[in-house]
Biopython code that builds the backbone (N, CA, C, O; Angstrom):
import numpy as np
from Bio.PDB.StructureBuilder import StructureBuilder

atoms = [
    (1, "UNK", "N", (37.933, 9.755, -3.005)),
    (1, "UNK", "CA", (36.973, 8.640, -2.717)),
    (1, "UNK", "C", (35.490, 9.001, -3.369)),
    (1, "UNK", "O", (34.922, 10.093, -3.367)),
    (2, "UNK", "N", (35.068, 7.810, -3.896)),
    (2, "UNK", "CA", (33.679, 7.954, -4.628)),
    (2, "UNK", "C", (32.637, 8.389, -3.671)),
    (2, "UNK", "O", (32.738, 8.143, -2.469)),
    (3, "UNK", "N", (31.523, 9.107, -4.242)),
    (3, "UNK", "CA", (30.609, 9.502, -3.234)),
    (3, "UNK", "C", (29.675, 8.471, -2.721)),
    (3, "UNK", "O", (29.123, 8.594, -1.627)),
    (4, "UNK", "N", (29.478, 7.354, -3.582)),
    (4, "UNK", "CA", (28.734, 6.302, -3.180)),
    (4, "UNK", "C", (29.577, 5.244, -2.363)),
    (4, "UNK", "O", (30.431, 4.517, -2.870)),
    (5, "UNK", "N", (29.242, 5.256, -1.106)),
    (5, "UNK", "CA", (30.044, 4.253, -0.345)),
    (5, "UNK", "C", (29.062, 3.307, 0.614)),
    (5, "UNK", "O", (29.100, 3.231, 1.842)),
    (6, "UNK", "N", (28.222, 2.648, -0.254)),
    (6, "UNK", "CA", (26.997, 1.865, 0.719)),
    (6, "UNK", "C", (28.080, 0.611, 1.299)),
    (6, "UNK", "O", (28.846, -0.090, 0.637)),
    (7, "UNK", "N", (27.857, 0.621, 2.616)),
    (7, "UNK", "CA", (28.287, -0.197, 3.328)),
    (7, "UNK", "C", (27.419, -1.397, 3.818)),
    (7, "UNK", "O", (26.355, -1.212, 4.409)),
    (8, "UNK", "N", (27.954, -2.722, 3.526)),
    (8, "UNK", "CA", (27.362, -3.866, 4.286)),
    (8, "UNK", "C", (28.262, -4.210, 5.447)),
    (8, "UNK", "O", (29.471, -4.358, 5.267)),
    (9, "UNK", "N", (27.675, -4.349, 6.695)),
    (9, "UNK", "CA", (28.463, -4.594, 7.601)),
    (9, "UNK", "C", (28.134, -5.986, 8.363)),
    (9, "UNK", "O", (26.982, -6.280, 8.685)),
    (10, "UNK", "N", (29.210, -6.783, 8.612)),
    (10, "UNK", "CA", (28.788, -8.126, 9.294)),
    (10, "UNK", "C", (28.461, -7.916, 10.656)),
    (10, "UNK", "O", (28.948, -6.953, 11.249)),
    (11, "UNK", "N", (27.702, -8.695, 11.211)),
    (11, "UNK", "CA", (27.167, -8.558, 12.503)),
    (11, "UNK", "C", (26.930, -10.018, 12.819)),
    (11, "UNK", "O", (26.937, -10.893, 11.953)),
    (12, "UNK", "N", (26.664, -10.289, 14.438)),
    (12, "UNK", "CA", (26.562, -11.446, 14.915)),
    (12, "UNK", "C", (25.867, -12.580, 14.209)),
    (12, "UNK", "O", (26.304, -13.730, 14.171)),
    (13, "UNK", "N", (24.733, -12.156, 13.645)),
    (13, "UNK", "CA", (23.828, -13.278, 13.024)),
    (13, "UNK", "C", (23.951, -13.148, 11.395)),
    (13, "UNK", "O", (23.526, -14.108, 10.753)),
    (14, "UNK", "N", (24.315, -12.411, 10.918)),
    (14, "UNK", "CA", (24.513, -11.885, 9.432)),
    (14, "UNK", "C", (25.197, -10.623, 9.068)),
    (14, "UNK", "O", (26.392, -10.376, 9.237)),
    (15, "UNK", "N", (24.179, -9.753, 8.480)),
    (15, "UNK", "CA", (24.607, -8.523, 7.964)),
    (15, "UNK", "C", (23.766, -7.471, 8.224)),
    (15, "UNK", "O", (22.574, -7.690, 8.436)),
    (16, "UNK", "N", (24.242, -6.295, 8.238)),
    (16, "UNK", "CA", (23.379, -5.007, 8.645)),
    (16, "UNK", "C", (23.854, -3.946, 7.694)),
    (16, "UNK", "O", (25.049, -3.693, 7.538)),
    (17, "UNK", "N", (22.679, -3.209, 6.933)),
    (17, "UNK", "CA", (22.960, -2.081, 6.109)),
    (17, "UNK", "C", (22.135, -0.917, 6.469)),
    (17, "UNK", "O", (21.326, -0.989, 7.394)),
    (18, "UNK", "N", (22.290, 0.046, 5.845)),
    (18, "UNK", "CA", (21.494, 1.242, 6.165)),
    (18, "UNK", "C", (20.648, 1.455, 5.021)),
    (18, "UNK", "O", (21.106, 1.106, 3.934)),
    (19, "UNK", "N", (19.382, 2.015, 5.068)),
    (19, "UNK", "CA", (18.313, 2.197, 4.325)),
    (19, "UNK", "C", (17.732, 3.390, 4.529)),
    (19, "UNK", "O", (17.512, 3.830, 5.657)),
    (20, "UNK", "N", (17.399, 4.094, 3.284)),
    (20, "UNK", "CA", (16.493, 5.211, 3.357)),
    (20, "UNK", "C", (15.218, 4.704, 2.753)),
    (20, "UNK", "O", (15.237, 3.916, 1.807)),
    (21, "UNK", "N", (14.047, 5.175, 3.323)),
    (21, "UNK", "CA", (12.686, 4.539, 2.878)),
    (21, "UNK", "C", (11.953, 5.761, 2.588)),
    (21, "UNK", "O", (11.875, 6.784, 3.268)),
    (22, "UNK", "N", (11.395, 5.466, 1.389)),
    (22, "UNK", "CA", (10.498, 6.602, 0.792)),
    (22, "UNK", "C", (8.937, 6.037, 0.758)),
    (22, "UNK", "O", (8.472, 5.396, -0.185)),
    (23, "UNK", "N", (8.339, 6.336, 1.763)),
    (23, "UNK", "CA", (7.008, 5.734, 1.801)),
    (23, "UNK", "C", (5.827, 6.536, 0.781)),
    (23, "UNK", "O", (6.083, 7.637, 0.293)),
    (24, "UNK", "N", (4.796, 5.981, 0.590)),
    (24, "UNK", "CA", (3.642, 6.494, -0.468)),
    (24, "UNK", "C", (4.383, 6.698, -1.823)),
    (24, "UNK", "O", (4.366, 7.784, -2.402)),
    (25, "UNK", "N", (5.039, 5.593, -2.302)),
    (25, "UNK", "CA", (5.466, 5.593, -3.464)),
    (25, "UNK", "C", (4.536, 5.015, -4.451)),
    (25, "UNK", "O", (3.513, 4.540, -3.958)),
    (26, "UNK", "N", (4.667, 4.939, -5.851)),
    (26, "UNK", "CA", (3.759, 4.385, -6.707)),
    (26, "UNK", "C", (3.926, 2.776, -6.720)),
    (26, "UNK", "O", (2.975, 2.033, -6.964)),
    (27, "UNK", "N", (5.231, 2.313, -6.432)),
    (27, "UNK", "CA", (5.476, 0.880, -6.444)),
    (27, "UNK", "C", (6.514, 0.663, -5.208)),
    (27, "UNK", "O", (7.181, 1.538, -4.656)),
    (28, "UNK", "N", (6.478, -0.694, -4.925)),
    (28, "UNK", "CA", (7.650, -1.198, -3.884)),
    (28, "UNK", "C", (8.744, -1.612, -4.926)),
    (28, "UNK", "O", (8.645, -2.471, -5.802)),
    (29, "UNK", "N", (9.814, -0.798, -4.630)),
    (29, "UNK", "CA", (11.178, -1.256, -5.186)),
    (29, "UNK", "C", (12.408, -0.427, -4.633)),
    (29, "UNK", "O", (12.346, 0.638, -4.019)),
    (30, "UNK", "N", (13.704, -1.247, -5.031)),
    (30, "UNK", "CA", (14.991, -0.651, -4.461)),
    (30, "UNK", "C", (15.315, 0.127, -5.708)),
    (30, "UNK", "O", (15.393, -0.357, -6.837)),
    (31, "UNK", "N", (15.520, 1.563, -5.328)),
    (31, "UNK", "CA", (15.713, 2.569, -6.369)),
    (31, "UNK", "C", (17.107, 2.819, -6.596)),
    (31, "UNK", "O", (17.386, 3.542, -7.552)),
    (32, "UNK", "N", (18.008, 2.365, -5.911)),
    (32, "UNK", "CA", (19.418, 2.525, -5.824)),
    (32, "UNK", "C", (20.060, 3.059, -4.615)),
    (32, "UNK", "O", (19.457, 2.840, -3.565)),
    (33, "UNK", "N", (21.243, 3.763, -4.545)),
    (33, "UNK", "CA", (21.855, 4.228, -3.442)),
    (33, "UNK", "C", (21.654, 5.639, -3.365)),
    (33, "UNK", "O", (21.883, 6.338, -4.352)),
    (34, "UNK", "N", (21.218, 6.163, -2.214)),
    (34, "UNK", "CA", (21.142, 7.704, -1.666)),
    (34, "UNK", "C", (22.005, 7.765, -0.381)),
    (34, "UNK", "O", (21.937, 6.908, 0.500)),
    (35, "UNK", "N", (22.791, 8.804, -0.345)),
    (35, "UNK", "CA", (23.528, 9.260, 0.862)),
    (35, "UNK", "C", (24.094, 7.764, 1.569)),
    (35, "UNK", "O", (23.992, 7.529, 2.773)),
    (36, "UNK", "N", (24.589, 7.001, 0.759)),
    (36, "UNK", "CA", (25.467, 5.832, 1.191)),
    (36, "UNK", "C", (24.329, 4.730, 1.624)),
    (36, "UNK", "O", (24.730, 3.619, 1.970)),
    (37, "UNK", "N", (23.131, 4.964, 1.615)),
    (37, "UNK", "CA", (22.173, 3.983, 1.867)),
    (37, "UNK", "C", (21.514, 3.230, 0.908)),
    (37, "UNK", "O", (21.516, 3.727, -0.217)),
    (38, "UNK", "N", (20.979, 2.222, 1.038)),
    (38, "UNK", "CA", (20.130, 1.445, -0.072)),
    (38, "UNK", "C", (18.728, 2.324, -0.134)),
    (38, "UNK", "O", (18.133, 2.346, 0.944)),
    (39, "UNK", "N", (18.194, 2.943, -1.055)),
    (39, "UNK", "CA", (17.063, 3.705, -1.136)),
    (39, "UNK", "C", (15.755, 2.458, -1.579)),
    (39, "UNK", "O", (15.788, 1.732, -2.572)),
    (40, "UNK", "N", (14.897, 2.490, -0.744)),
    (40, "UNK", "CA", (13.657, 1.715, -0.971)),
    (40, "UNK", "C", (12.456, 2.409, -1.003)),
    (40, "UNK", "O", (12.094, 3.035, -0.006)),
    (41, "UNK", "N", (11.746, 2.380, -2.083)),
    (41, "UNK", "CA", (10.471, 3.100, -2.134)),
    (41, "UNK", "C", (9.239, 2.058, -1.968)),
    (41, "UNK", "O", (9.127, 1.037, -2.647)),
    (42, "UNK", "N", (8.357, 2.460, -0.991)),
    (42, "UNK", "CA", (7.352, 1.551, -0.679)),
    (42, "UNK", "C", (6.059, 2.166, -0.788)),
    (42, "UNK", "O", (6.022, 3.328, -0.384)),
    (43, "UNK", "N", (4.867, 1.626, -1.281)),
    (43, "UNK", "CA", (3.727, 2.053, -1.204)),
    (43, "UNK", "C", (2.740, 2.387, -0.190)),
    (43, "UNK", "O", (1.669, 2.985, -0.289)),
    (44, "UNK", "N", (3.367, 1.841, 0.859)),
    (44, "UNK", "CA", (2.826, 2.205, 2.338)),
    (44, "UNK", "C", (2.942, 3.405, 2.849)),
    (44, "UNK", "O", (3.896, 4.128, 2.561)),
    (45, "UNK", "N", (1.905, 3.796, 3.741)),
    (45, "UNK", "CA", (2.291, 5.287, 4.234)),
    (45, "UNK", "C", (3.004, 4.934, 5.708)),
    (45, "UNK", "O", (2.813, 3.873, 6.303)),
    (46, "UNK", "N", (3.788, 5.924, 6.143)),
    (46, "UNK", "CA", (4.421, 5.811, 7.452)),
    (46, "UNK", "C", (3.588, 6.023, 8.622)),
    (46, "UNK", "O", (3.679, 6.988, 9.381)),
    (47, "UNK", "N", (2.632, 4.893, 8.734)),
    (47, "UNK", "CA", (1.609, 5.115, 9.619)),
    (47, "UNK", "C", (1.408, 3.836, 10.481)),
    (47, "UNK", "O", (1.106, 2.826, 9.845)),
    (48, "UNK", "N", (1.527, 3.724, 11.799)),
    (48, "UNK", "CA", (1.339, 2.581, 12.570)),
    (48, "UNK", "C", (2.129, 1.404, 12.392)),
    (48, "UNK", "O", (1.756, 0.250, 12.604)),
    (49, "UNK", "N", (3.478, 1.860, 11.904)),
    (49, "UNK", "CA", (4.414, 0.814, 11.392)),
    (49, "UNK", "C", (3.951, 0.064, 10.072)),
    (49, "UNK", "O", (4.434, -1.046, 9.846)),
    (50, "UNK", "N", (3.168, 0.542, 9.319)),
    (50, "UNK", "CA", (2.799, -0.013, 8.064)),
    (50, "UNK", "C", (4.114, -0.048, 7.022)),
    (50, "UNK", "O", (4.370, -0.981, 6.262)),
    (51, "UNK", "N", (4.755, 0.980, 7.142)),
    (51, "UNK", "CA", (6.066, 0.960, 5.963)),
    (51, "UNK", "C", (7.072, 0.185, 6.558)),
    (51, "UNK", "O", (7.990, -0.107, 5.791)),
    (52, "UNK", "N", (7.176, -0.299, 7.899)),
    (52, "UNK", "CA", (8.067, -1.067, 8.302)),
    (52, "UNK", "C", (7.603, -2.494, 7.784)),
    (52, "UNK", "O", (8.272, -3.265, 7.095)),
    (53, "UNK", "N", (6.214, -2.696, 8.300)),
    (53, "UNK", "CA", (5.939, -4.184, 7.693)),
    (53, "UNK", "C", (6.076, -4.402, 6.235)),
    (53, "UNK", "O", (6.468, -5.478, 5.782)),
    (54, "UNK", "N", (5.728, -3.300, 5.433)),
    (54, "UNK", "CA", (5.776, -3.415, 4.073)),
    (54, "UNK", "C", (7.367, -3.731, 3.646)),
    (54, "UNK", "O", (7.706, -4.614, 2.858)),
    (55, "UNK", "N", (8.127, -2.949, 4.240)),
    (55, "UNK", "CA", (9.578, -2.957, 4.110)),
    (55, "UNK", "C", (10.213, -4.533, 4.213)),
    (55, "UNK", "O", (10.861, -5.123, 3.348)),
    (56, "UNK", "N", (9.852, -4.966, 5.416)),
    (56, "UNK", "CA", (10.272, -6.397, 5.700)),
    (56, "UNK", "C", (9.787, -7.320, 4.671)),
    (56, "UNK", "O", (10.606, -8.133, 4.243)),
    (57, "UNK", "N", (8.616, -7.335, 4.208)),
    (57, "UNK", "CA", (7.799, -8.151, 3.363)),
    (57, "UNK", "C", (8.419, -8.145, 1.941)),
    (57, "UNK", "O", (8.767, -9.128, 1.287)),
    (58, "UNK", "N", (8.493, -6.681, 1.557)),
    (58, "UNK", "CA", (9.079, -6.569, 0.239)),
    (58, "UNK", "C", (10.576, -7.147, 0.242)),
    (58, "UNK", "O", (10.809, -8.094, -0.509)),
    (59, "UNK", "N", (11.573, -6.645, 1.021)),
    (59, "UNK", "CA", (12.960, -6.992, 0.902)),
    (59, "UNK", "C", (13.005, -8.647, 0.987)),
    (59, "UNK", "O", (13.735, -9.290, 0.233)),
    (60, "UNK", "N", (12.176, -9.259, 1.952)),
    (60, "UNK", "CA", (12.189, -10.769, 1.995)),
    (60, "UNK", "C", (11.790, -11.542, 0.574)),
    (60, "UNK", "O", (12.395, -12.499, 0.092)),
    (61, "UNK", "N", (10.739, -10.948, 0.087)),
    (61, "UNK", "CA", (10.441, -11.416, -1.284)),
    (61, "UNK", "C", (11.452, -11.160, -2.368)),
    (61, "UNK", "O", (11.776, -11.994, -3.214)),
    (62, "UNK", "N", (11.970, -9.813, -2.263)),
    (62, "UNK", "CA", (13.020, -9.348, -3.228)),
    (62, "UNK", "C", (14.259, -10.238, -3.228)),
    (62, "UNK", "O", (14.717, -10.695, -4.275)),
    (63, "UNK", "N", (14.779, -10.467, -2.057)),
    (63, "UNK", "CA", (15.832, -11.257, -1.868)),
    (63, "UNK", "C", (15.668, -12.859, -1.788)),
    (63, "UNK", "O", (16.650, -13.600, -1.798)),
    (64, "UNK", "N", (14.496, -13.275, -1.717)),
    (64, "UNK", "CA", (14.266, -14.574, -1.672)),
    (64, "UNK", "C", (14.480, -15.295, -0.311)),
    (64, "UNK", "O", (14.906, -16.450, -0.294)),
    (65, "UNK", "N", (14.156, -14.547, 0.947)),
    (65, "UNK", "CA", (14.383, -15.031, 2.194)),
    (65, "UNK", "C", (13.234, -15.118, 2.815)),
    (65, "UNK", "O", (12.271, -14.704, 2.169)),
    (66, "UNK", "N", (13.012, -15.564, 3.966)),
    (66, "UNK", "CA", (11.989, -15.563, 4.844)),
    (66, "UNK", "C", (11.815, -14.098, 5.519)),
    (66, "UNK", "O", (12.821, -13.400, 5.651)),
    (67, "UNK", "N", (10.644, -13.664, 5.915)),
    (67, "UNK", "CA", (10.676, -12.564, 6.469)),
    (67, "UNK", "C", (11.126, -12.445, 7.856)),
    (67, "UNK", "O", (11.393, -11.386, 8.425)),
    (68, "UNK", "N", (11.188, -13.643, 8.357)),
    (68, "UNK", "CA", (11.692, -13.740, 9.980)),
    (68, "UNK", "C", (13.083, -13.271, 9.961)),
    (68, "UNK", "O", (13.565, -12.670, 10.921)),
    (69, "UNK", "N", (13.808, -13.560, 8.773)),
    (69, "UNK", "CA", (15.070, -13.395, 8.797)),
    (69, "UNK", "C", (15.498, -11.812, 8.676)),
    (69, "UNK", "O", (16.667, -11.439, 8.782)),
    (70, "UNK", "N", (14.396, -10.941, 8.441)),
    (70, "UNK", "CA", (14.892, -9.716, 8.072)),
    (70, "UNK", "C", (14.254, -8.865, 9.557)),
    (70, "UNK", "O", (13.219, -9.201, 10.131)),
    (71, "UNK", "N", (15.023, -7.884, 9.915)),
    (71, "UNK", "CA", (14.596, -7.061, 11.039)),
    (71, "UNK", "C", (15.281, -5.831, 10.808)),
    (71, "UNK", "O", (16.389, -5.717, 10.285)),
    (72, "UNK", "N", (14.357, -4.686, 11.343)),
    (72, "UNK", "CA", (14.610, -3.132, 11.496)),
    (72, "UNK", "C", (15.299, -3.227, 12.822)),
    (72, "UNK", "O", (14.627, -3.743, 13.715)),
    (73, "UNK", "N", (16.601, -2.800, 13.147)),
    (73, "UNK", "CA", (17.328, -2.776, 14.351)),
    (73, "UNK", "C", (17.310, -1.275, 14.734)),
    (73, "UNK", "O", (17.427, -1.057, 15.940)),
    (74, "UNK", "N", (17.189, -0.242, 13.947)),
    (74, "UNK", "CA", (17.272, 1.025, 14.169)),
    (74, "UNK", "C", (16.486, 1.858, 13.290)),
    (74, "UNK", "O", (16.423, 1.713, 12.069)),
    (75, "UNK", "N", (15.842, 2.805, 14.022)),
    (75, "UNK", "CA", (15.252, 3.880, 12.949)),
    (75, "UNK", "C", (13.542, 3.346, 12.614)),
    (75, "UNK", "O", (13.017, 3.542, 11.518)),
    (76, "UNK", "N", (12.934, 2.753, 13.606)),
    (76, "UNK", "CA", (11.429, 2.289, 13.580)),
    (76, "UNK", "C", (10.645, 3.319, 13.204)),
    (76, "UNK", "O", (9.674, 3.105, 12.479)),
    (77, "UNK", "N", (10.955, 4.577, 13.644)),
    (77, "UNK", "CA", (10.061, 5.782, 13.379)),
    (77, "UNK", "C", (10.689, 6.829, 12.598)),
    (77, "UNK", "O", (10.234, 7.972, 12.630)),
    (78, "UNK", "N", (11.773, 6.503, 11.852)),
    (78, "UNK", "CA", (12.476, 7.094, 11.048)),
    (78, "UNK", "C", (12.738, 6.698, 9.584)),
    (78, "UNK", "O", (13.008, 5.514, 9.384)),
    (79, "UNK", "N", (12.687, 7.626, 8.430)),
    (79, "UNK", "CA", (13.030, 7.170, 7.184)),
    (79, "UNK", "C", (14.315, 6.458, 7.022)),
    (79, "UNK", "O", (14.420, 5.455, 6.317)),
    (80, "UNK", "N", (15.319, 7.003, 7.699)),
    (80, "UNK", "CA", (16.571, 6.415, 7.748)),
    (80, "UNK", "C", (16.466, 4.903, 8.796)),
    (80, "UNK", "O", (15.907, 4.966, 9.892)),
    (81, "UNK", "N", (16.967, 3.837, 8.372)),
    (81, "UNK", "CA", (16.820, 2.614, 9.163)),
    (81, "UNK", "C", (18.096, 1.890, 9.006)),
    (81, "UNK", "O", (18.885, 2.097, 8.084)),
    (82, "UNK", "N", (18.264, 0.988, 9.999)),
    (82, "UNK", "CA", (19.307, -0.045, 9.822)),
    (82, "UNK", "C", (18.630, -1.307, 9.960)),
    (82, "UNK", "O", (17.942, -1.648, 10.922)),
    (83, "UNK", "N", (18.896, -2.016, 8.857)),
    (83, "UNK", "CA", (18.246, -3.379, 8.471)),
    (83, "UNK", "C", (19.092, -4.500, 8.691)),
    (83, "UNK", "O", (20.222, -4.465, 8.203)),
    (84, "UNK", "N", (18.712, -5.531, 9.375)),
    (84, "UNK", "CA", (19.566, -6.819, 9.526)),
    (84, "UNK", "C", (19.034, -7.927, 8.890)),
    (84, "UNK", "O", (17.827, -8.165, 8.944)),
    (85, "UNK", "N", (19.961, -8.753, 8.185)),
    (85, "UNK", "CA", (19.476, -10.035, 7.661)),
    (85, "UNK", "C", (20.082, -11.010, 8.229)),
    (85, "UNK", "O", (21.312, -10.979, 8.190)),
    (86, "UNK", "N", (19.588, -11.848, 8.736)),
    (86, "UNK", "CA", (20.341, -13.189, 9.535)),
    (86, "UNK", "C", (20.622, -14.234, 8.701)),
    (86, "UNK", "O", (19.850, -14.413, 7.759)),
    (87, "UNK", "N", (21.577, -14.977, 8.842)),
    (87, "UNK", "CA", (21.832, -16.091, 8.053)),
    (87, "UNK", "C", (22.255, -15.827, 6.577)),
    (87, "UNK", "O", (22.133, -16.695, 5.713)),
    (88, "UNK", "N", (22.797, -14.496, 6.312)),
    (88, "UNK", "CA", (23.355, -14.092, 4.956)),
    (88, "UNK", "C", (24.737, -13.336, 5.179)),
    (88, "UNK", "O", (24.841, -12.530, 6.103)),
    (89, "UNK", "N", (25.760, -13.597, 4.353)),
    (89, "UNK", "CA", (26.734, -12.936, 4.306)),
    (89, "UNK", "C", (26.800, -11.815, 3.327)),
    (89, "UNK", "O", (25.996, -11.728, 2.399)),
    (90, "UNK", "N", (27.748, -10.967, 3.530)),
    (90, "UNK", "CA", (28.028, -9.822, 2.371)),
    (90, "UNK", "C", (27.995, -10.243, 0.820)),
    (90, "UNK", "O", (27.248, -9.754, -0.028)),
    (91, "UNK", "N", (28.874, -11.163, 0.636)),
    (91, "UNK", "CA", (28.857, -11.554, -0.718)),
    (91, "UNK", "C", (27.745, -11.980, -1.283)),
    (91, "UNK", "O", (27.501, -11.539, -2.407)),
    (92, "UNK", "N", (26.836, -12.893, -0.688)),
    (92, "UNK", "CA", (25.648, -13.265, -1.183)),
    (92, "UNK", "C", (24.480, -12.013, -1.337)),
    (92, "UNK", "O", (23.598, -12.015, -2.195)),
    (93, "UNK", "N", (24.647, -11.140, -0.492)),
    (93, "UNK", "CA", (23.688, -9.935, -0.327)),
    (93, "UNK", "C", (24.050, -9.141, -1.682)),
    (93, "UNK", "O", (23.223, -8.734, -2.498)),
    (94, "UNK", "N", (25.529, -8.993, -1.763)),
    (94, "UNK", "CA", (25.954, -7.945, -2.817)),
    (94, "UNK", "C", (25.343, -8.667, -4.240)),
    (94, "UNK", "O", (24.734, -8.087, -5.139)),
    (95, "UNK", "N", (25.662, -9.970, -4.170)),
    (95, "UNK", "CA", (25.397, -10.602, -5.492)),
    (95, "UNK", "C", (23.895, -10.655, -5.882)),
    (95, "UNK", "O", (23.577, -10.695, -7.071)),
    (96, "UNK", "N", (22.969, -10.655, -4.889)),
    (96, "UNK", "CA", (21.611, -10.459, -5.240)),
    (96, "UNK", "C", (21.230, -9.038, -5.606)),
    (96, "UNK", "O", (20.387, -8.767, -6.461)),
    (97, "UNK", "N", (21.894, -8.176, -4.914)),
    (97, "UNK", "CA", (21.717, -6.862, -5.332)),
    (97, "UNK", "C", (22.070, -6.368, -6.897)),
    (97, "UNK", "O", (21.370, -5.642, -7.603)),
    (98, "UNK", "N", (23.308, -6.952, -7.217)),
    (98, "UNK", "CA", (23.665, -6.934, -8.499)),
    (98, "UNK", "C", (22.926, -7.518, -9.529)),
    (98, "UNK", "O", (22.694, -6.985, -10.614)),
    (99, "UNK", "N", (22.504, -8.798, -9.111)),
    (99, "UNK", "CA", (21.667, -9.303, -9.980)),
    (99, "UNK", "C", (20.201, -8.667, -10.263)),
    (99, "UNK", "O", (19.546, -8.894, -11.279)),
    (100, "UNK", "N", (19.861, -7.957, -9.353)),
    (100, "UNK", "CA", (18.644, -7.289, -9.617)),
    (100, "UNK", "C", (18.668, -5.891, -10.135)),
    (100, "UNK", "O", (17.746, -5.343, -10.740)),
    (101, "UNK", "N", (19.931, -5.327, -9.802)),
    (101, "UNK", "CA", (20.081, -3.926, -10.249)),
    (101, "UNK", "C", (21.767, -3.857, -10.757)),
    (101, "UNK", "O", (22.680, -3.328, -10.124)),
    (102, "UNK", "N", (21.855, -4.488, -11.953)),
    (102, "UNK", "CA", (23.235, -4.344, -12.363)),
    (102, "UNK", "C", (24.224, -3.330, -12.055)),
    (102, "UNK", "O", (25.345, -3.634, -11.647)),
    (103, "UNK", "N", (23.857, -2.170, -12.234)),
    (103, "UNK", "CA", (24.787, -0.851, -12.108)),
    (103, "UNK", "C", (24.649, -0.098, -10.559)),
    (103, "UNK", "O", (25.074, 1.006, -10.218)),
    (104, "UNK", "N", (23.983, -0.999, -9.853)),
    (104, "UNK", "CA", (23.826, -0.347, -8.376)),
    (104, "UNK", "C", (25.071, 0.160, -7.867)),
    (104, "UNK", "O", (25.034, 1.205, -7.216)),
    (105, "UNK", "N", (26.287, -0.484, -8.085)),
    (105, "UNK", "CA", (27.439, -0.199, -7.288)),
    (105, "UNK", "C", (28.438, 0.842, -8.451)),
    (105, "UNK", "O", (29.529, 1.347, -8.185)),
    (106, "UNK", "N", (27.790, 0.936, -9.566)),
    (106, "UNK", "CA", (28.751, 1.741, -10.378)),
    (106, "UNK", "C", (28.597, 3.093, -10.624)),
    (106, "UNK", "O", (29.380, 3.799, -11.260)),
    (107, "UNK", "N", (27.373, 3.491, -10.004)),
    (107, "UNK", "CA", (27.097, 5.051, -10.239)),
    (107, "UNK", "C", (26.302, 5.384, -9.061)),
    (107, "UNK", "O", (25.654, 4.535, -8.448)),
    (108, "UNK", "N", (26.358, 6.789, -8.700)),
    (108, "UNK", "CA", (25.682, 7.331, -7.688)),
    (108, "UNK", "C", (24.227, 7.594, -7.997)),
    (108, "UNK", "O", (24.010, 8.604, -8.666)),
    (109, "UNK", "N", (23.221, 6.882, -7.637)),
    (109, "UNK", "CA", (21.888, 7.252, -7.912)),
    (109, "UNK", "C", (21.157, 7.795, -6.691)),
    (109, "UNK", "O", (21.308, 7.440, -5.522)),
    (110, "UNK", "N", (20.302, 8.761, -7.200)),
    (110, "UNK", "CA", (19.427, 9.390, -5.923)),
    (110, "UNK", "C", (17.926, 9.243, -6.138)),
    (110, "UNK", "O", (17.137, 9.656, -5.288)),
]
sb = StructureBuilder()
sb.init_structure("model")
sb.init_model(0)
sb.init_chain("A")
sb.init_seg("    ")
for serial, (resi, resn, name, xyz) in enumerate(atoms, 1):
    if name == "N":
        sb.init_residue(resn, " ", resi, " ")
    sb.init_atom(name, np.array(xyz, "f"), 0.0, 1.0, " ", f" {name:<3s}", serial, name[0])
structure = sb.get_structure()
């Protein structure tokens, strides 16, 4: 079984996936897959929910959806989060990821 098993789970309103947040990075970016989660680097510090707000805004812009469609449903005070995107299915999300990072699902990145 490959080490990279990033899972996109359907839920009532759309999809859910796990993410690892790295705050205080030099830029906002999706940097790959780490421990079966989407690794997201953010410039914001993990203080007073700043990184969570930046995460939602960044993902919304990156995926081309409204920020109101993205919510952090678990891990608000943790670097490991579960993120939900309403109104999107797995194939659309996967296509958007592959468009932005063509080799995302081909190799294990950290």
